[in-house]
C-alpha positions in Angstrom: 0.0 0.0 0.0 1.3 3.4 -0.9 0.2 7.0 -1.4 1.7 10.4 -2.2 1.5 13.4 0.1 1.9 15.9 -2.8 1.1 14.0 -6.0 1.0 17.2 -8.1 4.8 17.4 -7.9 4.9 14.3 -10.2 3.7 16.5 -13.1 7.2 18.0 -12.9 8.5 14.8 -14.5 7.1 16.1 -17.7 10.3 18.3 -17.8 12.3 15.1 -18.7 11.1 14.7 -22.3 11.4 18.5 -22.7 15.1 18.3 -21.6 15.7 15.3 -24.0 14.2 17.2 -26.9 16.2 20.3 -26.2 19.4 18.2 -25.9 18.6 16.5 -29.2 18.3 19.9 -30.9 21.4 21.1 -29.2 23.4 18.0 -30.3 22.1 18.3 -33.9 23.0 22.0 -34.0 26.5 21.2 -32.6 27.2 18.6 -35.2 26.1 20.9 -38.0 28.4 23.6 -36.7 31.3 21.2 -36.3 30.9 19.9 -39.8 30.7 23.4 -41.2 34.0 24.4 -39.6 35.9 21.1 -39.8 35.7 17.5 -40.7 35.8 14.4 -38.4 39.5 13.7 -38.8 40.6 17.2 -38.0 38.2 17.4 -35.1 39.6 14.1 -33.7 43.1 15.5 -34.1 42.2 18.8 -32.3 40.1 17.2 -29.6 41.1 13.6 -29.2 39.6 13.2 -25.8 36.1 14.3 -26.5 33.4 11.7 -25.6 30.0 11.6 -27.2 29.1 8.7 -25.0 29.7 10.8 -21.8 27.5 13.6 -23.2 24.7 11.1 -23.6 25.4 9.6 -20.2 25.1 13.0 -18.6 21.7 13.4 -20.2 20.6 10.1 -18.6 21.9 11.2 -15.2 20.1 14.6 -15.5 16.9 12.8 -16.4 17.3 10.5 -13.3 18.0 13.6 -11.1 14.7 15.2 -12.2 12.8 12.0 -11.8 14.0 11.1 -8.3 13.8 14.7 -7.0 10.2 15.0 -8.2 9.3 11.7 -6.5 11.0 13.0 -3.3 9.0 16.2 -3.5 5.8 14.1 -3.9 6.7 12.3 -0.7 5.7 8.7 -1.3 4.4 6.9 1.8 4.2 3.1 2.2 1.8 1.4 4.6 3.8 -0.8 6.9 1.5 -1.9 9.7 -2.1 -2.0 10.7 -3.5 -0.3 13.8 -6.8 -0.4 15.5 -8.6 2.7 16.8 -11.4 2.4 19.3 -13.4 5.6 19.4 -15.6 6.6 22.3 -17.9 9.5 22.6 -21.3 11.0 22.8 -23.9 11.4 20.0 -24.9 15.0 19.7 -27.7 16.4 17.5 -27.9 20.1 16.9 -31.4 21.4 16.1 -31.1 25.0 14.7 -34.0 27.3 14.3 -34.0 28.8 10.8 -37.3 30.7 11.0 -37.5 34.4 9.9 -37.4 35.6 13.5 -33.8 34.3 13.6 -32.8 37.3 11.3 -33.4 39.7 14.2 -30.1 41.6 14.9 -30.6 42.0 18.7 -27.4 39.8 18.9 -24.6 40.4 16.4 -24.5 39.7 13.6 -28.0 38.2 13.9 -29.6 35.3 15.8 -29.0 32.7 13.1 -25.4 33.6 12.4 -24.8 33.6 16.2 -26.3 30.1 16.4 -24.0 28.9 13.6 -21.0 30.4 15.4 -21.9 28.7 18.6 -22.3 25.2 17.0 -19.0 25.7 15.1 -17.1 26.5 18.3 -18.7 23.5 20.1 -17.7 21.2 17.3 -14.1 22.7 17.3 -13.9 21.6 21.0 -15.1 18.0 20.4 -12.7 15.1 20.1 -14.3 11.8 19.1 -18.0 12.5 19.5 -20.5 12.1 16.7 -22.6 15.0 15.5 -25.8 15.5 13.5 -27.7 18.6 12.4 -31.4 19.4 12.0 -32.9 22.6 10.6 -36.4 23.5 11.5 -38.9 26.3 11.1 -42.5 25.3 10.4 -41.2 21.8 9.9 -38.0 20.0 10.7 -35.6 18.8 8.0 -32.6 16.5 8.5 -29.5 18.5 7.4 -26.7 16.1 8.3 -27.0 12.5 9.7 -24.8 11.4 12.7 -21.2 11.5 11.6 -17.6 12.1 12.9 -16.8 14.2 9.8 -16.6 17.6 11.5 -15.5 19.3 8.3 -18.7 18.3 6.6 -20.7 19.4 9.6 -19.2 22.9 9.4 -19.8 23.0 5.7 -23.5 22.3 6.1 -23.7 24.9 8.9 -22.3 27.6 6.6 -25.0 26.9 4.0 -27.9 27.2 6.4 -30.3 30.1 6.0 -33.9 31.2 6.6 -34.9 30.5 3.0 -34.0 26.8 3.1 -37.4 25.8 4.4 -40.6 27.0 2.7 -42.8 26.4 5.7 -42.4 29.2 8.1 -43.2 29.2 11.8 -41.4 27.5 14.7 -42.2 23.9 15.4 -39.7 22.9 18.1 -41.7 19.7 18.8 -41.1 18.6 15.1 -37.3 19.0 15.6 -37.4 17.0 18.8 -39.4 14.3 17.1 -37.0 14.1 14.2 -34.0 13.9 16.5 -35.4 10.6 18.0 -34.7 8.9 14.6 -31.0 10.0 14.6 -29.9 7.7 17.4 -29.6 4.2 16.0 -28.7 2.2 19.2 -31.6 1.4 21.4 -29.3 0.7 24.4 -27.4 3.9 24.0 -27.6 6.3 27.0 -25.3 9.1 25.9 -27.8 10.9 23.6 -27.8 14.7 23.6 -30.0 17.1 21.7 -29.0 20.7 21.7 -31.7 23.1 20.5 -30.6 26.6 19.4 -33.6 29.0 19.1 -35.1 32.3 20.2 -37.8 30.2 21.9 -40.7 31.3 19.8 -43.0 28.2 19.6 -46.1 28.1 17.5 -47.7 25.2 19.3 -47.8 23.8 22.8 -46.5 20.3 22.0 -42.8 20.8 22.6 -42.7 20.1 26.3 -44.7 16.9 26.0 -42.5 15.8 23.1 -39.4 16.6 25.1 -40.7 14.3 27.9 -41.2 11.4 25.4 -37.6 12.0 24.1 -36.2 11.8 27.6 -37.9 8.4 28.1 -35.8 7.2 25.2 -32.7 8.4 26.9 -32.3 11.7 25.1 -31.2 14.7 27.2 -32.1 18.0 25.8 -30.1 21.2 26.3 -31.5 24.5 25.0 -29.5 27.6 24.0 -31.4 30.8 23.9 -30.3 33.2 21.2 -31.6 36.7 21.3 -32.6 39.2 24.0 -35.6 39.9 26.1 -35.8 43.4 24.7 -36.0 41.8 21.2 -35.7 43.5 17.8 -37.5 43.8 14.5 -37.1 41.3 11.7 -35.2 43.0 8.8 -36.1 42.4 5.2 -33.1 42.8 3.0 -32.3 43.1 -0.7 -28.8 42.5 -1.9 -27.7 42.7 1.7 -29.3 46.0 2.4 -32.2 46.5 4.8 -35.2 47.8 2.8 -37.9 47.5 5.5 -39.0 45.5 8.5 -41.5 42.7 8.8 -45.0 44.0 9.7 -48.1 42.4 11.1 -51.7 42.6 9.8 -52.0 46.0 11.3 -48.9 47.3 9.5 -47.1 47.5 12.8 -43.4 46.5 12.9 -43.1 43.0 14.4 -40.8 42.8 17.5 -39.5 39.3 18.2 -38.2 38.6 21.7 -36.3 35.8 23.3 -38.7 33.4 25.0 -36.7 31.8 27.8 -39.7 30.3 29.5 -40.4 27.8 26.7 -36.7 26.8 26.3 -36.4 26.3 30.1 -39.5 24.1 30.2 -38.2 21.9 27.3 -34.8 21.5 29.0 -36.3 20.7 32.4 -38.7 18.1 31.0 -35.8 16.3 29.4 -33.5 16.6 32.4 -31.1 18.9 30.6 -30.5 22.6 31.2 -31.0 26.0 29.6 -28.0 28.0 28.5 -28.0 31.7 27.6 -26.3 31.9 24.2 -24.9 35.5 24.2 -21.3 34.6 25.3 -19.8 32.0 23.0 -17.0 31.0 25.4 -19.5 30.5 28.3 -21.7 28.3 26.1 -18.8 26.1 24.9 -17.5 25.7 28.5 -20.9 24.7 29.8 -21.4 22.1 26.9 -17.9 20.7 27.5 -18.7 20.3 31.2 -21.9 18.5 30.4 -20.2 16.1 27.9 -17.4 15.4 30.3 -19.8 14.0 32.9 -21.5 11.6 30.4 -20.5 8.0 29.9 -18.6 7.5 26.6 -19.8 4.8 24.3 -17.5 2.9 21.9 -19.2 3.4 18.6 -16.5 2.9 16.0 -13.5 0.7 15.6 -11.2 1.0 12.5 -8.1 -0.6 11.2 -5.8 1.5 9.0 -2.4 1.3 7.5 0.1 3.6 9.1 2.0 5.3 6.3 5.7 6.1 6.7 7.6 8.7 4.7 9.9 7.3 2.0 11.1 10.6 0.3 14.6 10.3 1.8 15.4 7.3 -0.4 14.5 9.1 -3.6 16.2 12.3 -2.4 19.4 10.3 -1.7 19.3 8.6 -5.1 18.7 11.9 -6.8 21.7 13.5 -5.0 23.8 10.5 -5.9 23.1 11.0 -9.6 23.7 14.8 -9.2 27.2 14.1 -7.7 27.9 11.7 -10.6 26.8 14.3 -13.1 29.1 16.9 -11.5 32.1 14.6 -11.5 31.5 13.2 -14.9 33.6 15.1 -17.4 32.7 15.4 -21.1 36.1 14.0 -22.2 37.5 10.5 -22.2 39.3 9.4 -19.0 42.4 7.2 -19.1 40.8 4.2 -17.4 37.8 4.3 -19.7 40.0 4.6 -22.8 41.9 1.5 -21.6 38.7 -0.5 -21.1 37.2 0.7 -24.4 33.8 -0.5 -23.2 31.9 1.4 -25.8 34.3 1.1 -28.7 35.1 4.8 -28.5 38.7 4.1 -29.7 37.6 2.9 -33.1 
């Protein structure tokens, strides 16, 4: 088993045929010039020790130098042994409110962006836990199934916006219900659902649904994003605010953080409510919660440990470089005596 760290350096080997072609044109031009100014007998008399073989041999060495140095730059690795990794952690599902009220800018830059920042920082502080993401407004939608691929999780987070779900409203109960399908092990006890929302709930089913989720071993932690003072919901065009959302009476809608609902949901599922204004505080509290939970082994992998092999190719390349430097373009006495390539004919 092998692989290259920087395989794009292998494209540099295309220089070799270019060098060969240039050398061929140079040698042809050189022969024409020599024939123009002298003949072979006179040239042999003037320069008896010149060696065409060594010129060609230097070209071979130079090609090997380029080849092996390019391979060294690509850093080939060879798998030498198998190792087992047992991963232990907690399954965490993030349910993120993407309703229009999350556009309110009573927390900077707005509630939704703040929620995404909080989730990103929590993920950055995880080690081997699995994460999943749910987006919800009037309905809940599975955004990312349970995975250990944190890079993908953060990529999906960046793409979340208030236009991704056509049904508006805030159905927290639908998000809780959907999260119950994320956990695939019936005996698993380390199940965590983290809800990030401003707490606006358009039905009264969330608390009951949270209780049912807890009976299945799911603890729910809620993070309130927003302020009690609240703020209007901006309507933007090309990133510029053109107006604010209004109600049926043409009054500007003011959306406020509803901590009561979020606290009730967390209490029913034996979790806790966290104020989401300070990112560092939220991360610390979530880390403290996860550290107290039992870790479950959920993944065991075998993989080949790859070891760098570039030093061998670098050494061979340097060896040919030294030979190329030491190799003169004229015949040497010992080579003339051996006459291995019939150069004395």
